[in-house]
KOLGU-4560 file (N, C-alpha, C; in nm, 3 decimals, padded with zeros to 5 digits):
<recs>
<n_xx: 03.176 n_yy: 03.307 n_zz: -05.089 ca_xx: 03.114 ca_yy: 03.431 ca_zz: -05.043 c_xx: 03.089 c_yy: 03.521 c_zz: -05.163 mol: A seq: 1 type: MET>
<n_xx: 02.974 n_yy: 03.583 n_zz: -05.164 ca_xx: 02.936 ca_yy: 03.677 ca_zz: -05.269 c_xx: 03.018 c_yy: 03.804 c_zz: -05.257 mol: A seq: 2 type: LEU>
<n_xx: 03.066 n_yy: 03.855 n_zz: -05.368 ca_xx: 03.135 ca_yy: 03.984 ca_zz: -05.366 c_xx: 03.101 c_yy: 04.059 c_zz: -05.493 mol: A seq: 3 type: SER>
<n_xx: 03.117 n_yy: 04.189 n_zz: -05.487 ca_xx: 03.089 ca_yy: 04.276 ca_zz: -05.601 c_xx: 03.213 c_yy: 04.358 c_zz: -05.628 mol: A seq: 4 type: MET>
<n_xx: 03.229 n_yy: 04.398 n_zz: -05.752 ca_xx: 03.342 ca_yy: 04.483 ca_zz: -05.783 c_xx: 03.322 c_yy: 04.618 c_zz: -05.716 mol: A seq: 5 type: SER>
<n_xx: 03.430 n_yy: 04.675 n_zz: -05.669 ca_xx: 03.423 ca_yy: 04.805 ca_zz: -05.603 c_xx: 03.362 c_yy: 04.907 c_zz: -05.699 mol: A seq: 6 type: ARG>
<n_xx: 03.278 n_yy: 04.991 n_zz: -05.645 ca_xx: 03.214 ca_yy: 05.092 ca_zz: -05.727 c_xx: 03.081 c_yy: 05.049 c_zz: -05.785 mol: A seq: 7 type: GLY>
<n_xx: 03.041 n_yy: 04.924 n_zz: -05.763 ca_xx: 02.911 ca_yy: 04.875 ca_zz: -05.810 c_xx: 02.805 c_yy: 04.951 c_zz: -05.733 mol: A seq: 8 type: PHE>
<n_xx: 02.715 n_yy: 05.018 n_zz: -05.803 ca_xx: 02.617 ca_yy: 05.105 ca_zz: -05.738 c_xx: 02.481 c_yy: 05.038 c_zz: -05.728 mol: A seq: 9 type: ARG>
<n_xx: 02.425 n_yy: 05.042 n_zz: -05.609 ca_xx: 02.293 ca_yy: 04.984 ca_zz: -05.584 c_xx: 02.201 c_yy: 05.091 c_zz: -05.527 mol: A seq: 10 type: ILE>
<n_xx: 02.080 n_yy: 05.097 n_zz: -05.581 ca_xx: 01.973 ca_yy: 05.178 ca_zz: -05.523 c_xx: 01.886 c_yy: 05.082 c_zz: -05.443 mol: A seq: 11 type: ALA>
<n_xx: 01.889 n_yy: 05.096 n_zz: -05.312 ca_xx: 01.812 ca_yy: 05.009 ca_zz: -05.224 c_xx: 01.682 c_yy: 05.079 c_zz: -05.188 mol: A seq: 12 type: LEU>
<n_xx: 01.570 n_yy: 05.016 n_zz: -05.224 ca_xx: 01.438 ca_yy: 05.070 ca_zz: -05.193 c_xx: 01.379 c_yy: 04.985 c_zz: -05.081 mol: A seq: 13 type: VAL>
<n_xx: 01.344 n_yy: 05.049 n_zz: -04.972 ca_xx: 01.292 ca_yy: 04.975 ca_zz: -04.857 c_xx: 01.196 c_yy: 05.062 c_zz: -04.778 mol: A seq: 14 type: ALA>
<n_xx: 01.116 n_yy: 04.995 n_zz: -04.699 ca_xx: 01.021 ca_yy: 05.064 ca_zz: -04.613 c_xx: 01.083 c_yy: 05.074 c_zz: -04.473 mol: A seq: 15 type: ASN>
<n_xx: 01.122 n_yy: 05.194 n_zz: -04.431 ca_xx: 01.185 ca_yy: 05.208 ca_zz: -04.300 c_xx: 01.089 c_yy: 05.178 c_zz: -04.185 mol: A seq: 16 type: PRO>
<n_xx: 00.960 n_yy: 05.174 n_zz: -04.213 ca_xx: 00.860 ca_yy: 05.145 ca_zz: -04.111 c_xx: 00.837 c_yy: 04.995 c_zz: -04.093 mol: A seq: 17 type: GLU>
<n_xx: 00.895 n_yy: 04.914 n_zz: -04.180 ca_xx: 00.878 ca_yy: 04.769 ca_zz: -04.173 c_xx: 00.935 c_yy: 04.717 c_zz: -04.042 mol: A seq: 18 type: SER>
<n_xx: 00.864 n_yy: 04.625 n_zz: -03.983 ca_xx: 00.913 ca_yy: 04.565 ca_zz: -03.859 c_xx: 00.987 c_yy: 04.435 c_zz: -03.885 mol: A seq: 19 type: ARG>
<n_xx: 01.001 n_yy: 04.398 n_zz: -04.013 ca_xx: 01.064 ca_yy: 04.270 ca_zz: -04.044 c_xx: 01.208 c_yy: 04.286 c_zz: -04.090 mol: A seq: 20 type: THR>
<n_xx: 01.259 n_yy: 04.404 n_zz: -04.097 ca_xx: 01.396 ca_yy: 04.421 ca_zz: -04.141 c_xx: 01.441 c_yy: 04.565 c_zz: -04.124 mol: A seq: 21 type: GLY>
<n_xx: 01.569 n_yy: 04.584 n_zz: -04.130 ca_xx: 01.628 ca_yy: 04.715 ca_zz: -04.113 c_xx: 01.702 c_yy: 04.753 c_zz: -04.240 mol: A seq: 22 type: ASP>
<n_xx: 01.653 n_yy: 04.851 n_zz: -04.316 ca_xx: 01.719 ca_yy: 04.890 ca_zz: -04.441 c_xx: 01.866 c_yy: 04.928 c_zz: -04.421 mol: A seq: 23 type: PRO>
<n_xx: 01.898 n_yy: 04.986 n_zz: -04.306 ca_xx: 02.038 ca_yy: 05.023 ca_zz: -04.281 c_xx: 02.126 c_yy: 04.899 c_zz: -04.271 mol: A seq: 24 type: ARG>
<n_xx: 02.073 n_yy: 04.792 n_zz: -04.212 ca_xx: 02.150 ca_yy: 04.669 ca_zz: -04.201 c_xx: 02.172 c_yy: 04.607 c_zz: -04.339 mol: A seq: 25 type: ALA>
<n_xx: 02.069 n_yy: 04.612 n_zz: -04.423 ca_xx: 02.082 ca_yy: 04.560 ca_zz: -04.560 c_xx: 02.186 c_yy: 04.642 c_zz: -04.636 mol: A seq: 26 type: VAL>
<n_xx: 02.179 n_yy: 04.774 n_zz: -04.623 ca_xx: 02.274 ca_yy: 04.861 ca_zz: -04.691 c_xx: 02.416 c_yy: 04.834 c_zz: -04.644 mol: A seq: 27 type: ALA>
<n_xx: 02.434 n_yy: 04.817 n_zz: -04.514 ca_xx: 02.567 ca_yy: 04.789 ca_zz: -04.459 c_xx: 02.622 c_yy: 04.657 c_zz: -04.512 mol: A seq: 28 type: GLU>
<n_xx: 02.537 n_yy: 04.555 n_zz: -04.519 ca_xx: 02.581 ca_yy: 04.425 ca_zz: -04.571 c_xx: 02.624 c_yy: 04.437 c_zz: -04.717 mol: A seq: 29 type: ARG>
<n_xx: 02.545 n_yy: 04.506 n_zz: -04.796 ca_xx: 02.582 ca_yy: 04.527 ca_zz: -04.937 c_xx: 02.713 c_yy: 04.605 c_zz: -04.947 mol: A seq: 30 type: LEU>
<n_xx: 02.730 n_yy: 04.702 n_zz: -04.859 ca_xx: 02.853 ca_yy: 04.782 ca_zz: -04.858 c_xx: 02.975 c_yy: 04.695 c_zz: -04.825 mol: A seq: 31 type: HIS>
<n_xx: 02.959 n_yy: 04.603 n_zz: -04.730 ca_xx: 03.072 ca_yy: 04.516 ca_zz: -04.695 c_xx: 03.108 c_yy: 04.422 c_zz: -04.810 mol: A seq: 32 type: THR>
<n_xx: 03.013 n_yy: 04.400 n_zz: -04.900 ca_xx: 03.040 ca_yy: 04.317 ca_zz: -05.018 c_xx: 03.101 c_yy: 04.398 c_zz: -05.132 mol: A seq: 33 type: LEU>
<n_xx: 03.116 n_yy: 04.529 n_zz: -05.111 ca_xx: 03.184 ca_yy: 04.612 ca_zz: -05.210 c_xx: 03.097 c_yy: 04.709 c_zz: -05.286 mol: A seq: 34 type: GLY>
<n_xx: 02.970 n_yy: 04.715 n_zz: -05.256 ca_xx: 02.879 ca_yy: 04.803 ca_zz: -05.331 c_xx: 02.872 c_yy: 04.943 c_zz: -05.269 mol: A seq: 35 type: ALA>
<n_xx: 02.846 n_yy: 05.039 n_zz: -05.353 ca_xx: 02.808 ca_yy: 05.173 ca_zz: -05.309 c_xx: 02.656 c_yy: 05.171 c_zz: -05.304 mol: A seq: 36 type: GLU>
<n_xx: 02.598 n_yy: 05.207 n_zz: -05.191 ca_xx: 02.454 ca_yy: 05.190 ca_zz: -05.171 c_xx: 02.388 c_yy: 05.324 c_zz: -05.138 mol: A seq: 37 type: VAL>
<n_xx: 02.282 n_yy: 05.355 n_zz: -05.212 ca_xx: 02.197 ca_yy: 05.469 ca_zz: -05.181 c_xx: 02.062 c_yy: 05.411 c_zz: -05.139 mol: A seq: 38 type: ASP>
<n_xx: 02.010 n_yy: 05.456 n_zz: -05.025 ca_xx: 01.885 ca_yy: 05.404 ca_zz: -04.972 c_xx: 01.771 c_yy: 05.502 c_zz: -05.004 mol: A seq: 39 type: VAL>
<n_xx: 01.661 n_yy: 05.446 n_zz: -05.054 ca_xx: 01.543 ca_yy: 05.523 ca_zz: -05.089 c_xx: 01.421 c_yy: 05.464 c_zz: -05.020 mol: A seq: 40 type: PHE>
<n_xx: 01.326 n_yy: 05.548 n_zz: -04.985 ca_xx: 01.201 ca_yy: 05.500 ca_zz: -04.929 c_xx: 01.107 c_yy: 05.461 c_zz: -05.043 mol: A seq: 41 type: GLN>
<n_xx: 01.001 n_yy: 05.390 n_zz: -05.010 ca_xx: 00.908 ca_yy: 05.341 ca_zz: -05.112 c_xx: 00.853 c_yy: 05.452 c_zz: -05.200 mol: A seq: 42 type: LEU>
<n_xx: 00.824 n_yy: 05.566 n_zz: -05.144 ca_xx: 00.771 ca_yy: 05.677 ca_zz: -05.222 c_xx: 00.871 c_yy: 05.738 c_zz: -05.319 mol: A seq: 43 type: GLY>
<n_xx: 00.996 n_yy: 05.699 n_zz: -05.308 ca_xx: 01.102 ca_yy: 05.754 ca_zz: -05.393 c_xx: 01.148 c_yy: 05.658 c_zz: -05.502 mol: A seq: 44 type: ASP>
<n_xx: 01.062 n_yy: 05.564 n_zz: -05.540 ca_xx: 01.101 ca_yy: 05.462 ca_zz: -05.638 c_xx: 01.144 c_yy: 05.522 c_zz: -05.771 mol: A seq: 45 type: ILE>
<n_xx: 01.077 n_yy: 05.626 n_zz: -05.816 ca_xx: 01.115 ca_yy: 05.689 ca_zz: -05.943 c_xx: 01.251 c_yy: 05.756 c_zz: -05.931 mol: A seq: 46 type: GLU>
<n_xx: 01.276 n_yy: 05.819 n_zz: -05.818 ca_xx: 01.407 ca_yy: 05.882 ca_zz: -05.797 c_xx: 01.516 c_yy: 05.774 c_zz: -05.789 mol: A seq: 47 type: ARG>
<n_xx: 01.485 n_yy: 05.662 n_zz: -05.727 ca_xx: 01.581 ca_yy: 05.551 ca_zz: -05.720 c_xx: 01.612 c_yy: 05.499 c_zz: -05.861 mol: A seq: 48 type: ALA>
<n_xx: 01.509 n_yy: 05.488 n_zz: -05.944 ca_xx: 01.527 ca_yy: 05.437 ca_zz: -06.080 c_xx: 01.613 c_yy: 05.530 c_zz: -06.165 mol: A seq: 49 type: ALA>
<n_xx: 01.610 n_yy: 05.658 n_zz: -06.134 ca_xx: 01.687 ca_yy: 05.753 ca_zz: -06.215 c_xx: 01.819 c_yy: 05.793 c_zz: -06.149 mol: A seq: 50 type: SER>
<n_xx: 01.858 n_yy: 05.724 n_zz: -06.043 ca_xx: 01.978 ca_yy: 05.759 ca_zz: -05.967 c_xx: 02.108 c_yy: 05.714 c_zz: -06.034 mol: A seq: 51 type: ALA>
<n_xx: 02.098 n_yy: 05.637 n_zz: -06.141 ca_xx: 02.219 ca_yy: 05.592 ca_zz: -06.211 c_xx: 02.283 c_yy: 05.469 c_zz: -06.150 mol: A seq: 52 type: GLY>
<n_xx: 02.208 n_yy: 05.394 n_zz: -06.071 ca_xx: 02.262 ca_yy: 05.273 ca_zz: -06.009 c_xx: 02.274 c_yy: 05.160 c_zz: -06.111 mol: A seq: 53 type: ALA>
<n_xx: 02.363 n_yy: 05.067 n_zz: -06.082 ca_xx: 02.376 ca_yy: 04.949 ca_zz: -06.167 c_xx: 02.260 c_yy: 04.853 c_zz: -06.146 mol: A seq: 54 type: ASP>
<n_xx: 02.206 n_yy: 04.851 n_zz: -06.025 ca_xx: 02.094 ca_yy: 04.764 ca_zz: -05.991 c_xx: 02.003 c_yy: 04.835 c_zz: -05.892 mol: A seq: 55 type: ARG>
<n_xx: 01.874 n_yy: 04.800 n_zz: -05.898 ca_xx: 01.778 ca_yy: 04.843 ca_zz: -05.797 c_xx: 01.742 c_yy: 04.720 c_zz: -05.716 mol: A seq: 56 type: ILE>
<n_xx: 01.754 n_yy: 04.731 n_zz: -05.585 ca_xx: 01.722 ca_yy: 04.622 ca_zz: -05.494 c_xx: 01.606 c_yy: 04.668 c_zz: -05.408 mol: A seq: 57 type: VAL>
<n_xx: 01.503 n_yy: 04.584 n_zz: -05.399 ca_xx: 01.388 ca_yy: 04.615 ca_zz: -05.314 c_xx: 01.389 c_yy: 04.515 c_zz: -05.200 mol: A seq: 58 type: VAL>
<n_xx: 01.399 n_yy: 04.567 n_zz: -05.078 ca_xx: 01.398 ca_yy: 04.482 ca_zz: -04.960 c_xx: 01.258 c_yy: 04.482 c_zz: -04.904 mol: A seq: 59 type: ALA>
<n_xx: 01.194 n_yy: 04.367 n_zz: -04.906 ca_xx: 01.056 ca_yy: 04.357 ca_zz: -04.861 c_xx: 01.044 c_yy: 04.280 c_zz: -04.732 mol: A seq: 60 type: GLY>
<n_xx: 00.930 n_yy: 04.214 n_zz: -04.721 ca_xx: 00.900 ca_yy: 04.138 ca_zz: -04.602 c_xx: 00.776 c_yy: 04.194 c_zz: -04.534 mol: A seq: 61 type: GLY>
<n_xx: 00.735 n_yy: 04.310 n_zz: -04.579 ca_xx: 00.618 ca_yy: 04.376 ca_zz: -04.521 c_xx: 00.509 c_yy: 04.394 c_zz: -04.625 mol: A seq: 62 type: ASP>
<n_xx: 00.521 n_yy: 04.324 n_zz: -04.738 ca_xx: 00.425 ca_yy: 04.340 ca_zz: -04.847 c_xx: 00.475 c_yy: 04.432 c_zz: -04.956 mol: A seq: 63 type: GLY>
<n_xx: 00.597 n_yy: 04.486 n_zz: -04.941 ca_xx: 00.655 ca_yy: 04.575 ca_zz: -05.041 c_xx: 00.666 c_yy: 04.504 c_zz: -05.175 mol: A seq: 64 type: THR>
<n_xx: 00.712 n_yy: 04.381 n_zz: -05.172 ca_xx: 00.724 ca_yy: 04.301 ca_zz: -05.294 c_xx: 00.608 c_yy: 04.202 c_zz: -05.292 mol: A seq: 65 type: VAL>
<n_xx: 00.514 n_yy: 04.225 n_zz: -05.378 ca_xx: 00.395 ca_yy: 04.139 ca_zz: -05.380 c_xx: 00.345 c_yy: 04.124 c_zz: -05.524 mol: A seq: 66 type: ALA>
<n_xx: 00.267 n_yy: 04.019 n_zz: -05.552 ca_xx: 00.215 ca_yy: 04.000 ca_zz: -05.688 c_xx: 00.119 c_yy: 04.110 c_zz: -05.727 mol: A seq: 67 type: PRO>
</recs>
């Protein structure tokens, strides 16, 4: 099972309007693995990048992550 050290900070960028996933469910799963998670909407990508997180995670499925 994947785990993260406690205090590992993730900035989760997701589209809350997406019908293919629930950003809150993704955040909760990451939290159960030990991460501190801040959720940002797509328009807040710059704020997410400057939030001081260890990693930025983009949850797509609606075209958010595309070539």
